[in-house]
N, CA and C atoms of all chains as a GROMACS GRO file, in nm:
protein
  615
    1MET      N    1   9.714  10.258  11.157
    1MET     CA    2   9.637  10.309  11.043
    1MET      C    3   9.519  10.395  11.091
    2ARG      N    4   9.460  10.356  11.206
    2ARG     CA    5   9.346  10.431  11.259
    2ARG      C    6   9.388  10.573  11.297
    3ARG      N    7   9.506  10.581  11.363
    3ARG     CA    8   9.558  10.713  11.403
    3ARG      C    9   9.586  10.798  11.280
    4TYR      N   10   9.638  10.734  11.175
    4TYR     CA   11   9.668  10.804  11.049
    4TYR      C   12   9.539  10.863  10.991
    5LEU      N   13   9.433  10.783  10.990
    5LEU     CA   14   9.306  10.829  10.932
    5LEU      C   15   9.247  10.944  11.013
    6ILE      N   16   9.260  10.936  11.146
    6ILE     CA   17   9.209  11.045  11.232
    6ILE      C   18   9.288  11.174  11.204
    7ARG      N   19   9.422  11.160  11.200
    7ARG     CA   20   9.506  11.279  11.174
    7ARG      C   21   9.478  11.337  11.036
    8LEU      N   22   9.465  11.248  10.937
    8LEU     CA   23   9.442  11.294  10.800
    8LEU      C   24   9.308  11.366  10.789
    9THR      N   25   9.204  11.308  10.850
    9THR     CA   26   9.071  11.369  10.846
    9THR      C   27   9.074  11.505  10.914
   10THR      N   28   9.145  11.513  11.027
   10THR     CA   29   9.156  11.640  11.100
   10THR      C   30   9.222  11.746  11.013
   11CYS      N   31   9.334  11.710  10.951
   11CYS     CA   32   9.407  11.806  10.867
   11CYS      C   33   9.322  11.851  10.748
   12MET      N   34   9.253  11.757  10.685
   12MET     CA   35   9.172  11.791  10.567
   12MET      C   36   9.053  11.879  10.605
   13THR      N   37   8.993  11.851  10.722
   13THR     CA   38   8.880  11.933  10.769
   13THR      C   39   8.926  12.076  10.794
   14ILE      N   40   9.039  12.090  10.862
   14ILE     CA   41   9.093  12.224  10.891
   14ILE      C   42   9.127  12.295  10.760
   15PHE      N   43   9.184  12.218  10.664
   15PHE     CA   44   9.221  12.277  10.535
   15PHE      C   45   9.098  12.334  10.463
   16VAL      N   46   8.991  12.255  10.458
   16VAL     CA   47   8.869  12.300  10.388
   16VAL      C   48   8.814  12.426  10.456
   17MET      N   49   8.812  12.426  10.590
   17MET     CA   50   8.761  12.543  10.662
   17MET      C   51   8.847  12.666  10.632
   18LEU      N   52   8.979  12.647  10.634
   18LEU     CA   53   9.070  12.761  10.614
   18LEU      C   54   9.066  12.813  10.471
   19ILE      N   55   9.055  12.724  10.374
   19ILE     CA   56   9.058  12.769  10.234
   19ILE      C   57   8.937  12.857  10.205
   20PHE      N   58   8.822  12.822  10.265
   20PHE     CA   59   8.703  12.905  10.245
   20PHE      C   60   8.713  13.035  10.325
   21ALA      N   61   8.759  13.022  10.450
   21ALA     CA   62   8.768  13.140  10.538
   21ALA      C   63   8.867  13.243  10.482
   22VAL      N   64   8.985  13.196  10.441
   22VAL     CA   65   9.088  13.288  10.390
   22VAL      C   66   9.044  13.347  10.255
   23GLY      N   67   8.980  13.267  10.174
   23GLY     CA   68   8.926  13.316  10.046
   23GLY      C   69   8.825  13.427  10.069
   24TRP      N   70   8.737  13.404  10.166
   24TRP     CA   71   8.635  13.505  10.199
   24TRP      C   72   8.702  13.634  10.248
   25LEU      N   73   8.804  13.616  10.335
   25LEU     CA   74   8.875  13.732  10.391
   25LEU      C   75   8.939  13.816  10.280
   26PHE      N   76   9.007  13.750  10.186
   26PHE     CA   77   9.076  13.824  10.080
   26PHE      C   78   8.978  13.889   9.982
   27ARG      N   79   8.857  13.832   9.970
   27ARG     CA   80   8.758  13.892   9.880
   27ARG      C   81   8.688  14.012   9.945
   28HIS      N   82   8.659  14.000  10.076
   28HIS     CA   83   8.577  14.101  10.143
   28HIS      C   84   8.656  14.204  10.224
   29ALA      N   85   8.763  14.164  10.287
   29ALA     CA   86   8.843  14.258  10.367
   29ALA      C   87   8.990  14.222  10.353
   30PRO      N   88   9.048  14.247  10.235
   30PRO     CA   89   9.186  14.203  10.210
   30PRO      C   90   9.284  14.258  10.313
   31PRO      N   91   9.354  14.168  10.383
   31PRO     CA   92   9.454  14.216  10.480
   31PRO      C   93   9.577  14.271  10.407
   32ALA      N   94   9.657  14.349  10.479
   32ALA     CA   95   9.777  14.405  10.417
   32ALA      C   96   9.899  14.373  10.502
   33GLY      N   97  10.016  14.385  10.440
   33GLY     CA   98  10.143  14.368  10.511
   33GLY      C   99  10.161  14.228  10.568
   34ALA      N  100  10.211  14.225  10.691
   34ALA     CA  101  10.241  14.096  10.754
   34ALA      C  102  10.116  14.012  10.772
   35LEU      N  103  10.003  14.079  10.797
   35LEU     CA  104   9.876  14.006  10.816
   35LEU      C  105   9.838  13.930  10.688
   36ALA      N  106   9.863  13.994  10.573
   36ALA     CA  107   9.834  13.929  10.445
   36ALA      C  108   9.921  13.805  10.428
   37TRP      N  109  10.048  13.819  10.465
   37TRP     CA  110  10.139  13.704  10.457
   37TRP      C  111  10.088  13.591  10.546
   38GLY      N  112  10.055  13.626  10.670
   38GLY     CA  113  10.008  13.525  10.768
   38GLY      C  114   9.881  13.458  10.720
   39ALA      N  115   9.785  13.537  10.673
   39ALA     CA  116   9.656  13.483  10.629
   39ALA      C  117   9.674  13.394  10.506
   40ALA      N  118   9.760  13.437  10.412
   40ALA     CA  119   9.780  13.361  10.289
   40ALA      C  120   9.846  13.226  10.315
   41VAL      N  121   9.930  13.224  10.418
   41VAL     CA  122  10.003  13.100  10.449
   41VAL      C  123   9.915  13.001  10.527
   42LEU      N  124   9.812  13.052  10.594
   42LEU     CA  125   9.729  12.966  10.681
   42LEU      C  126   9.681  12.836  10.617
   43PRO      N  127   9.624  12.838  10.494
   43PRO     CA  128   9.576  12.711  10.436
   43PRO      C  129   9.688  12.609  10.409
   44ALA      N  130   9.813  12.659  10.402
   44ALA     CA  131   9.924  12.567  10.377
   44ALA      C  132   9.957  12.484  10.502
   45VAL      N  133   9.923  12.538  10.620
   45VAL     CA  134   9.961  12.472  10.745
   45VAL      C  135   9.902  12.330  10.757
   46PRO      N  136   9.769  12.311  10.734
   46PRO     CA  137   9.718  12.174  10.741
   46PRO      C  138   9.775  12.082  10.633
   47ILE      N  139   9.819  12.138  10.520
   47ILE     CA  140   9.883  12.054  10.417
   47ILE      C  141  10.018  12.004  10.470
   48LEU      N  142  10.090  12.094  10.539
   48LEU     CA  143  10.215  12.052  10.602
   48LEU      C  144  10.186  11.946  10.708
   49GLY      N  145  10.072  11.964  10.776
   49GLY     CA  146  10.029  11.865  10.876
   49GLY      C  147  10.004  11.729  10.812
   50THR      N  148   9.955  11.730  10.689
   50THR     CA  149   9.931  11.603  10.618
   50THR      C  150  10.063  11.533  10.588
   51PHE      N  151  10.164  11.612  10.549
   51PHE     CA  152  10.297  11.551  10.525
   51PHE      C  153  10.350  11.490  10.654
   52TRP      N  154  10.331  11.562  10.765
   52TRP     CA  155  10.375  11.510  10.896
   52TRP      C  156  10.299  11.381  10.928
   53THR      N  157  10.168  11.379  10.898
   53THR     CA  158  10.085  11.261  10.923
   53THR      C  159  10.139  11.139  10.849
   54ILE      N  160  10.181  11.160  10.723
   54ILE     CA  161  10.234  11.049  10.644
   54ILE      C  162  10.370  11.004  10.700
   55PHE      N  163  10.450  11.102  10.743
   55PHE     CA  164  10.578  11.070  10.806
   55PHE      C  165  10.555  10.985  10.932
   56ARG      N  166  10.454  11.023  11.014
   56ARG     CA  167  10.423  10.949  11.137
   56ARG      C  168  10.377  10.807  11.104
   57LEU      N  169  10.299  10.795  10.995
   57LEU     CA  170  10.251  10.663  10.954
   57LEU      C  171  10.369  10.571  10.924
   58LEU      N  172  10.469  10.627  10.852
   58LEU     CA  173  10.587  10.547  10.819
   58LEU      C  174  10.665  10.511  10.946
   59GLU      N  175  10.667  10.602  11.042
   59GLU     CA  176  10.738  10.578  11.168
   59GLU      C  177  10.667  10.474  11.254
   60GLU      N  178  10.534  10.480  11.256
   60GLU     CA  179  10.457  10.398  11.350
   60GLU      C  180  10.417  10.262  11.296
   61GLU      N  181  10.424  10.243  11.164
   61GLU     CA  182  10.385  10.114  11.106
   61GLU      C  183  10.482  10.006  11.156
   62THR      N  184  10.428   9.902  11.218
   62THR     CA  185  10.514   9.797  11.276
   62THR      C  186  10.542   9.683  11.179
   63ASP      N  187  10.458   9.670  11.076
   63ASP     CA  188  10.479   9.564  10.977
   63ASP      C  189  10.578   9.614  10.872
   64GLU      N  190  10.697   9.552  10.871
   64GLU     CA  191  10.804   9.607  10.786
   64GLU      C  192  10.774   9.598  10.636
   65PHE      N  193  10.699   9.496  10.594
   65PHE     CA  194  10.666   9.486  10.451
   65PHE      C  195  10.567   9.596  10.412
   66ILE      N  196  10.467   9.618  10.498
   66ILE     CA  197  10.370   9.724  10.470
   66ILE      C  198  10.441   9.860  10.468
   67ARG      N  199  10.536   9.879  10.562
   67ARG     CA  200  10.614  10.004  10.565
   67ARG      C  201  10.694  10.018  10.435
   68HIS      N  202  10.752   9.908  10.389
   68HIS     CA  203  10.826   9.908  10.263
   68HIS      C  204  10.736   9.951  10.147
   69MET      N  205  10.612   9.901  10.147
   69MET     CA  206  10.518   9.937  10.040
   69MET      C  207  10.478  10.085  10.050
   70LEU      N  208  10.464  10.134  10.172
   70LEU     CA  209  10.429  10.276  10.192
   70LEU      C  210  10.542  10.367  10.146
   71VAL      N  211  10.665  10.326  10.175
   71VAL     CA  212  10.781  10.404  10.131
   71VAL      C  213  10.785  10.406   9.978
   72ARG      N  214  10.760  10.291   9.917
   72ARG     CA  215  10.758  10.282   9.771
   72ARG      C  216  10.651  10.374   9.712
   73GLN      N  217  10.536  10.375   9.780
   73GLN     CA  218  10.424  10.459   9.736
   73GLN      C  219  10.462  10.607   9.745
   74SER      N  220  10.529  10.645   9.855
   74SER     CA  221  10.571  10.784   9.873
   74SER      C  222  10.676  10.825   9.769
   75LEU      N  223  10.768  10.732   9.739
   75LEU     CA  224  10.869  10.762   9.637
   75LEU      C  225  10.805  10.777   9.500
   76PHE      N  226  10.706  10.695   9.473
   76PHE     CA  227  10.634  10.706   9.345
   76PHE      C  228  10.567  10.844   9.336
   77ALA      N  229  10.502  10.885   9.447
   77ALA     CA  230  10.435  11.015   9.451
   77ALA      C  231  10.535  11.128   9.427
   78THR      N  232  10.653  11.117   9.487
   78THR     CA  233  10.756  11.220   9.472
   78THR      C  234  10.805  11.227   9.327
   79ALA      N  235  10.829  11.111   9.268
   79ALA     CA  236  10.876  11.107   9.128
   79ALA      C  237  10.767  11.161   9.034
   80PHE      N  238  10.643  11.124   9.060
   80PHE     CA  239  10.529  11.168   8.979
   80PHE      C  240  10.519  11.320   8.982
   81CYS      N  241  10.522  11.375   9.104
   81CYS     CA  242  10.508  11.520   9.124
   81CYS      C  243  10.625  11.596   9.061
   82LEU      N  244  10.748  11.551   9.090
   82LEU     CA  245  10.866  11.621   9.036
   82LEU      C  246  10.870  11.615   8.884
   83SER      N  247  10.830  11.503   8.827
   83SER     CA  248  10.833  11.490   8.680
   83SER      C  249  10.738  11.590   8.617
   84ILE      N  250  10.614  11.593   8.667
   84ILE     CA  251  10.514  11.683   8.607
   84ILE      C  252  10.553  11.829   8.630
   85MET      N  253  10.598  11.861   8.751
   85MET     CA  254  10.635  12.000   8.781
   85MET      C  255  10.755  12.045   8.696
   86THR      N  256  10.851  11.956   8.675
   86THR     CA  257  10.968  11.991   8.594
   86THR      C  258  10.928  12.021   8.450
   87VAL      N  259  10.846  11.933   8.394
   87VAL     CA  260  10.800  11.953   8.256
   87VAL      C  261  10.719  12.083   8.247
   88TRP      N  262  10.631  12.103   8.346
   88TRP     CA  263  10.545  12.223   8.347
   88TRP      C  264  10.628  12.351   8.355
   89GLU      N  265  10.734  12.348   8.438
   89GLU     CA  266  10.821  12.465   8.453
   89GLU      C  267  10.889  12.502   8.321
   90PHE      N  268  10.935  12.400   8.247
   90PHE     CA  269  11.000  12.429   8.119
   90PHE      C  270  10.899  12.484   8.019
   91LEU      N  271  10.778  12.430   8.021
   91LEU     CA  272  10.673  12.483   7.933
   91LEU      C  273  10.645  12.629   7.967
   92GLN      N  274  10.650  12.661   8.096
   92GLN     CA  275  10.628  12.800   8.140
   92GLN      C  276  10.747  12.888   8.102
   93ASN      N  277  10.869  12.834   8.119
   93ASN     CA  278  10.990  12.911   8.088
   93ASN      C  279  10.989  12.961   7.944
   94TYR      N  280  10.941  12.876   7.854
   94TYR     CA  281  10.939  12.914   7.711
   94TYR      C  282  10.802  12.969   7.669
   95GLU      N  283  10.720  12.999   7.771
   95GLU     CA  284  10.590  13.064   7.751
   95GLU      C  285  10.499  12.986   7.654
   96VAL      N  286  10.512  12.854   7.661
   96VAL     CA  287  10.423  12.768   7.581
   96VAL      C  288  10.288  12.757   7.652
   97VAL      N  289  10.294  12.760   7.786
   97VAL     CA  290  10.171  12.756   7.866
   97VAL      C  291  10.168  12.881   7.954
   98PRO      N  292  10.050  12.923   8.002
   98PRO     CA  293  10.045  13.042   8.088
   98PRO      C  294  10.111  13.015   8.222
   99SER      N  295  10.155  13.122   8.289
   99SER     CA  296  10.220  13.105   8.420
   99SER      C  297  10.115  13.073   8.526
  100GLY      N  298  10.163  13.022   8.638
  100GLY     CA  299  10.073  12.986   8.748
  100GLY      C  300  10.026  12.843   8.735
  101THR      N  301   9.971  12.791   8.846
  101THR     CA  302   9.923  12.652   8.844
  101THR      C  303   9.773  12.645   8.873
  102HIS      N  304   9.710  12.762   8.884
  102HIS     CA  305   9.565  12.769   8.911
  102HIS      C  306   9.527  12.690   9.037
  103GLY      N  307   9.611  12.692   9.136
  103GLY     CA  308   9.582  12.626   9.264
  103GLY      C  309   9.622  12.480   9.268
  104PHE      N  310   9.656  12.421   9.152
  104PHE     CA  311   9.696  12.280   9.150
  104PHE      C  312   9.848  12.272   9.153
  105GLY      N  313   9.901  12.292   9.270
  105GLY     CA  314  10.046  12.299   9.286
  105GLY      C  315  10.109  12.164   9.315
  106ALA      N  316  10.232  12.172   9.370
  106ALA     CA  317  10.311  12.051   9.395
  106ALA      C  318  10.240  11.954   9.490
  107ALA      N  319  10.180  12.010   9.597
  107ALA     CA  320  10.115  11.922   9.696
  107ALA      C  321  10.001  11.843   9.631
  108PHE      N  322   9.922  11.910   9.548
  108PHE     CA  323   9.811  11.843   9.481
  108PHE      C  324   9.863  11.726   9.397
  109LEU      N  325   9.969  11.753   9.318
  109LEU     CA  326  10.024  11.648   9.231
  109LEU      C  327  10.083  11.535   9.313
  110TRP      N  328  10.146  11.572   9.427
  110TRP     CA  329  10.207  11.469   9.511
  110TRP      C  330  10.098  11.375   9.565
  111PHE      N  331   9.985  11.432   9.605
  111PHE     CA  332   9.877  11.347   9.657
  111PHE      C  333   9.813  11.263   9.546
  112VAL      N  334   9.806  11.318   9.425
  112VAL     CA  335   9.758  11.237   9.312
  112VAL      C  336   9.853  11.118   9.293
  113GLY      N  337   9.984  11.148   9.296
  113GLY     CA  338  10.086  11.042   9.282
  113GLY      C  339  10.075  10.939   9.393
  114LEU      N  340  10.045  10.986   9.515
  114LEU     CA  341  10.029  10.895   9.628
  114LEU      C  342   9.910  10.801   9.604
  115GLY      N  343   9.804  10.858   9.548
  115GLY     CA  344   9.686  10.777   9.517
  115GLY      C  345   9.715  10.673   9.411
  116VAL      N  346   9.786  10.715   9.305
  116VAL     CA  347   9.820  10.621   9.197
  116VAL      C  348   9.914  10.512   9.252
  117GLY      N  349  10.012  10.554   9.332
  117GLY     CA  350  10.105  10.458   9.394
  117GLY      C  351  10.031  10.358   9.481
  118GLY      N  352   9.931  10.406   9.554
  118GLY     CA  353   9.850  10.318   9.640
  118GLY      C  354   9.775  10.216   9.557
  119MET      N  355   9.724  10.261   9.442
  119MET     CA  356   9.650  10.167   9.354
  119MET      C  357   9.745  10.061   9.298
  120VAL      N  358   9.866  10.105   9.258
  120VAL     CA  359   9.965  10.010   9.204
  120VAL      C  360  10.001   9.907   9.312
  121ASN      N  361  10.024   9.954   9.436
  121ASN     CA  362  10.054   9.863   9.548
  121ASN      C  363   9.939   9.765   9.570
  122GLY      N  364   9.818   9.819   9.572
  122GLY     CA  365   9.700   9.736   9.597
  122GLY      C  366   9.684   9.628   9.491
  123LEU      N  367   9.704   9.668   9.364
  123LEU     CA  368   9.692   9.570   9.255
  123LEU      C  369   9.799   9.462   9.266
  124ALA      N  370   9.922   9.502   9.301
  124ALA     CA  371  10.032   9.406   9.313
  124ALA      C  372  10.003   9.306   9.425
  125MET      N  373   9.955   9.356   9.539
  125MET     CA  374   9.927   9.267   9.653
  125MET      C  375   9.810   9.174   9.622
  126ARG      N  376   9.708   9.231   9.553
  126ARG     CA  377   9.590   9.150   9.517
  126ARG      C  378   9.630   9.040   9.419
  127ARG      N  379   9.719   9.075   9.323
  127ARG     CA  380   9.764   8.976   9.224
  127ARG      C  381   9.839   8.862   9.295
  128ASP      N  382   9.927   8.898   9.391
  128ASP     CA  383  10.002   8.797   9.464
  128ASP      C  384   9.909   8.703   9.540
  129CYS      N  385   9.809   8.760   9.607
  129CYS     CA  386   9.716   8.679   9.685
  129CYS      C  387   9.633   8.588   9.593
  130ALA      N  388   9.593   8.643   9.476
  130ALA     CA  389   9.512   8.564   9.382
  130ALA      C  390   9.594   8.448   9.328
  131GLU      N  391   9.723   8.475   9.296
  131GLU     CA  392   9.812   8.368   9.247
  131GLU      C  393   9.826   8.259   9.352
  132ASP      N  394   9.833   8.301   9.476
  132ASP     CA  395   9.848   8.207   9.587
  132ASP      C  396   9.727   8.119   9.604
  133GLU      N  397   9.609   8.183   9.600
  133GLU     CA  398   9.485   8.106   9.615
  133GLU      C  399   9.470   8.007   9.501
  134LEU      N  400   9.513   8.049   9.380
  134LEU     CA  401   9.507   7.960   9.264
  134LEU      C  402   9.602   7.841   9.286
  135GLY      N  403   9.722   7.872   9.336
  135GLY     CA  404   9.822   7.767   9.361
  135GLY      C  405   9.775   7.667   9.464
  136GLU      N  406   9.712   7.718   9.571
  136GLU     CA  407   9.664   7.629   9.678
  136GLU      C  408   9.547   7.544   9.630
  137ALA      N  409   9.465   7.602   9.539
  137ALA     CA  410   9.348   7.528   9.487
  137ALA      C  411   9.395   7.413   9.399
  138GLU      N  412   9.510   7.436   9.328
  138GLU     CA  413   9.562   7.329   9.241
  138GLU      C  414   9.624   7.223   9.328
  139MET      N  415  11.668   8.641   9.729
  139MET     CA  416  11.702   8.532   9.822
  139MET      C  417  11.591   8.426   9.819
  140ASN      N  418  11.633   8.299   9.803
  140ASN     CA  419  11.534   8.190   9.806
  140ASN      C  420  11.502   8.154   9.950
  141ASN      N  421  11.388   8.091   9.969
  141ASN     CA  422  11.357   8.043  10.105
  141ASN      C  423  11.265   7.921  10.099
  142ARG      N  424  11.260   7.850  10.212
  142ARG     CA  425  11.179   7.728  10.219
  142ARG      C  426  11.052   7.751  10.302
  143LEU      N  427  11.011   7.874  10.308
  143LEU     CA  428  10.899   7.911  10.395
  143LEU      C  429  10.771   7.836  10.360
  144ARG      N  430  10.742   7.830  10.230
  144ARG     CA  431  10.616   7.766  10.187
  144ARG      C  432  10.615   7.617  10.226
  145VAL      N  433  10.732   7.552  10.204
  145VAL     CA  434  10.743   7.408  10.236
  145VAL      C  435  10.727   7.386  10.386
  146LEU      N  436  10.798   7.467  10.463
  146LEU     CA  437  10.792   7.452  10.610
  146LEU      C  438  10.652   7.480  10.662
  147ARG      N  439  10.589   7.580  10.605
  147ARG     CA  440  10.452   7.614  10.647
  147ARG      C  441  10.358   7.498  10.616
  148ALA      N  442  10.374   7.439  10.498
  148ALA     CA  443  10.289   7.326  10.459
  148ALA      C  444  10.312   7.208  10.553
  149GLU      N  445  10.438   7.186  10.590
  149GLU     CA  446  10.470   7.074  10.682
  149GLU      C  447  10.400   7.089  10.816
  150HIS      N  448  10.385   7.215  10.858
  150HIS     CA  449  10.319   7.242  10.986
  150HIS      C  450  10.167   7.252  10.971
  151GLY      N  451  10.120   7.250  10.847
  151GLY     CA  452   9.976   7.261  10.821
  151GLY      C  453   9.920   7.399  10.854
  152TRP      N  454  10.004   7.500  10.836
  152TRP     CA  455   9.961   7.638  10.866
  152TRP      C  456   9.922   7.711  10.739
  153SER      N  457   9.822   7.794  10.749
  153SER     CA  458   9.791   7.884  10.639
  153SER      C  459   9.884   8.004  10.649
  154GLN      N  460   9.885   8.088  10.546
  154GLN     CA  461   9.968   8.210  10.552
  154GLN      C  462   9.925   8.297  10.670
  155GLN      N  463   9.794   8.301  10.694
  155GLN     CA  464   9.742   8.384  10.804
  155GLN      C  465   9.788   8.328  10.940
  156ASP      N  466   9.790   8.192  10.952
  156ASP     CA  467   9.838   8.129  11.078
  156ASP      C  468   9.982   8.172  11.106
  157LEU      N  469  10.066   8.162  11.001
  157LEU     CA  470  10.207   8.199  11.018
  157LEU      C  471  10.220   8.348  11.048
  158ALA      N  472  10.141   8.428  10.976
  158ALA     CA  473  10.146   8.574  10.998
  158ALA      C  474  10.111   8.607  11.144
  159ASP      N  475  10.010   8.539  11.198
  159ASP     CA  476   9.970   8.562  11.338
  159ASP      C  477  10.083   8.526  11.433
  160ARG      N  478  10.151   8.416  11.404
  160ARG     CA  479  10.262   8.373  11.490
  160ARG      C  480  10.379   8.472  11.484
  161LEU      N  481  10.396   8.532  11.368
  161LEU     CA  482  10.508   8.626  11.350
  161LEU      C  483  10.472   8.770  11.389
  162GLY      N  484  10.342   8.795  11.402
  162GLY     CA  485  10.298   8.931  11.433
  162GLY      C  486  10.311   9.025  11.314
  163VAL      N  487  10.292   8.970  11.194
  163VAL     CA  488  10.296   9.053  11.072
  163VAL      C  489  10.168   9.028  10.992
  164SER      N  490  10.154   9.099  10.879
  164SER     CA  491  10.035   9.081  10.796
  164SER      C  492  10.050   8.958  10.705
  165ARG      N  493   9.936   8.910  10.656
  165ARG     CA  494   9.939   8.798  10.562
  165ARG      C  495  10.015   8.837  10.436
  166GLN      N  496  10.001   8.962  10.396
  166GLN     CA  497  10.071   9.009  10.275
  166GLN      C  498  10.223   8.996  10.291
  167SER      N  499  10.271   9.017  10.416
  167SER     CA  500  10.415   9.005  10.441
  167SER      C  501  10.461   8.862  10.416
  168VAL      N  502  10.386   8.766  10.473
  168VAL     CA  503  10.423   8.625  10.457
  168VAL      C  504  10.421   8.590  10.308
  169ASN      N  505  10.317   8.635  10.240
  169ASN     CA  506  10.303   8.609  10.097
  169ASN      C  507  10.423   8.663  10.019
  170ALA      N  508  10.460   8.786  10.047
  170ALA     CA  509  10.571   8.850   9.974
  170ALA      C  510  10.704   8.780  10.002
  171ILE      N  511  10.723   8.738  10.128
  171ILE     CA  512  10.850   8.670  10.163
  171ILE      C  513  10.855   8.533  10.094
  172GLU      N  514  10.744   8.460  10.100
  172GLU     CA  515  10.738   8.328  10.037
  172GLU      C  516  10.770   8.335   9.889
  173LYS      N  517  10.718   8.436   9.824
  173LYS     CA  518  10.737   8.450   9.679
  173LYS      C  519  10.875   8.506   9.644
  174GLY      N  520  10.951   8.547   9.745
  174GLY     CA  521  11.084   8.604   9.721
  174GLY      C  522  11.077   8.747   9.670
  175ARG      N  523  10.960   8.809   9.683
  175ARG     CA  524  10.946   8.949   9.639
  175ARG      C  525  10.998   9.045   9.745
  176TYR      N  526  11.009   8.996   9.868
  176TYR     CA  527  11.057   9.082   9.976
  176TYR      C  528  11.148   9.001  10.067
  177ASP      N  529  11.268   9.053  10.092
  177ASP     CA  530  11.360   8.988  10.185
  177ASP      C  531  11.340   9.047  10.324
  178PRO      N  532  11.309   8.963  10.423
  178PRO     CA  533  11.282   9.019  10.557
  178PRO      C  534  11.408   9.076  10.621
  179SER      N  535  11.387   9.164  10.718
  179SER     CA  536  11.500   9.216  10.795
  179SER      C  537  11.558   9.103  10.880
  180LEU      N  538  11.677   9.125  10.933
  180LEU     CA  539  11.741   9.022  11.017
  180LEU      C  540  11.655   8.988  11.140
  181PRO      N  541  11.600   9.090  11.211
  181PRO     CA  542  11.515   9.054  11.327
  181PRO      C  543  11.395   8.968  11.287
  182LEU      N  544  11.330   8.998  11.174
  182LEU     CA  545  11.215   8.918  11.132
  182LEU      C  546  11.260   8.779  11.090
  183ALA      N  547  11.375   8.770  11.024
  183ALA     CA  548  11.428   8.640  10.984
  183ALA      C  549  11.456   8.554  11.107
  184PHE      N  550  11.508   8.615  11.214
  184PHE     CA  551  11.532   8.541  11.339
  184PHE      C  552  11.400   8.494  11.400
  185THR      N  553  11.298   8.582  11.394
  185THR     CA  554  11.167   8.543  11.448
  185THR      C  555  11.110   8.425  11.370
  186ILE      N  556  11.125   8.428  11.237
  186ILE     CA  557  11.078   8.317  11.154
  186ILE      C  558  11.151   8.188  11.192
  187ALA      N  559  11.282   8.200  11.210
  187ALA     CA  560  11.362   8.083  11.248
  187ALA      C  561  11.316   8.029  11.383
  188ASP      N  562  11.286   8.118  11.477
  188ASP     CA  563  11.238   8.076  11.610
  188ASP      C  564  11.105   8.003  11.600
  189VAL      N  565  11.015   8.056  11.516
  189VAL     CA  566  10.882   7.995  11.502
  189VAL      C  567  10.894   7.851  11.451
  190PHE      N  568  10.987   7.828  11.358
  190PHE     CA  569  11.004   7.693  11.304
  190PHE      C  570  11.106   7.609  11.381
  191GLY      N  571  11.174   7.673  11.476
  191GLY     CA  572  11.274   7.601  11.555
  191GLY      C  573  11.392   7.556  11.472
  192LEU      N  574  11.429   7.637  11.375
  192LEU     CA  575  11.540   7.602  11.285
  192LEU      C  576  11.638   7.718  11.277
  193PRO      N  577  11.763   7.691  11.239
  193PRO     CA  578  11.856   7.804  11.216
  193PRO      C  579  11.816   7.879  11.088
  194ILE      N  580  11.852   8.006  11.083
  194ILE     CA  581  11.814   8.090  10.968
  194ILE      C  582  11.857   8.026  10.834
  195GLU      N  583  11.979   7.970  10.833
  195GLU     CA  584  12.032   7.917  10.707
  195GLU      C  585  11.958   7.792  10.660
  196ALA      N  586  11.875   7.735  10.747
  196ALA     CA  587  11.793   7.621  10.704
  196ALA      C  588  11.663   7.668  10.638
  197ILE      N  589  11.637   7.797  10.648
  197ILE     CA  590  11.513   7.853  10.591
  197ILE      C  591  11.544   7.942  10.471
  198PHE      N  592  11.643   8.028  10.488
  198PHE     CA  593  11.678   8.122  10.381
  198PHE      C  594  11.806   8.075  10.311
  199LEU      N  595  11.800   8.073  10.179
  199LEU     CA  596  11.910   8.017  10.100
  199LEU      C  597  11.967   8.124  10.009
  200ARG      N  598  12.094   8.112   9.982
  200ARG     CA  599  12.158   8.206   9.888
  200ARG      C  600  12.094   8.190   9.750
  201GLU      N  601  12.100   8.298   9.674
  201GLU     CA  602  12.049   8.295   9.536
  201GLU      C  603  12.120   8.184   9.460
  202GLY      N  604  12.044   8.100   9.392
  202GLY     CA  605  12.105   7.992   9.312
  202GLY      C  606  12.115   7.860   9.385
  203THR      N  607  12.094   7.863   9.519
  203THR     CA  608  12.098   7.738   9.595
  203THR      C  609  11.966   7.663   9.574
  204PRO      N  610  11.972   7.534   9.537
  204PRO     CA  611  11.845   7.461   9.520
  204PRO      C  612  11.772   7.445   9.653
  205GLU      N  613  11.638   7.454   9.649
  205GLU     CA  614  11.560   7.446   9.773
  205GLU      C  615  11.556   7.303   9.827
   0.00000   0.00000   0.00000
């Protein structure tokens, strides 16, 4: 878990630096051609790094139950993200909502889903432990 | 899958954390297995059997088998 937190913090720090740097570049000296493609893709790289970090966490976790809970959390995040994106796409297809996501794309929704999944896992584990303590007290 | 983990643990006077330490897993794992919310893998089931010095079938029971 410690390695996961270090990797995650590193990726997020790089992401924040790049999002501001690339934004500044496009506002003040917009690149053209291949350079524009390269610069625009740069902030996505640490996000991909975050996905790799989560994959490594699942690989390195030695406690099989905790790994099971993490997999469940990731599946919840995937279902959450795909559901919202699918509904949003249909709303866009029929021009009910404006096009674009205003920067809140699939990755953002997936991480929101991961957070919600983590809370659901945490509540379930806390409930089990509380039931147990109650049982032992009786 | 039913199991006799809670009974066996009580017989040994171990807390969930004591058993978790012996198995090299988290307390949450022991809790989930005891409650039947999570079925352990075969390697973990063998480790549990080793810790109690019993065969696997004396700890883990088929669904519907009385404990």
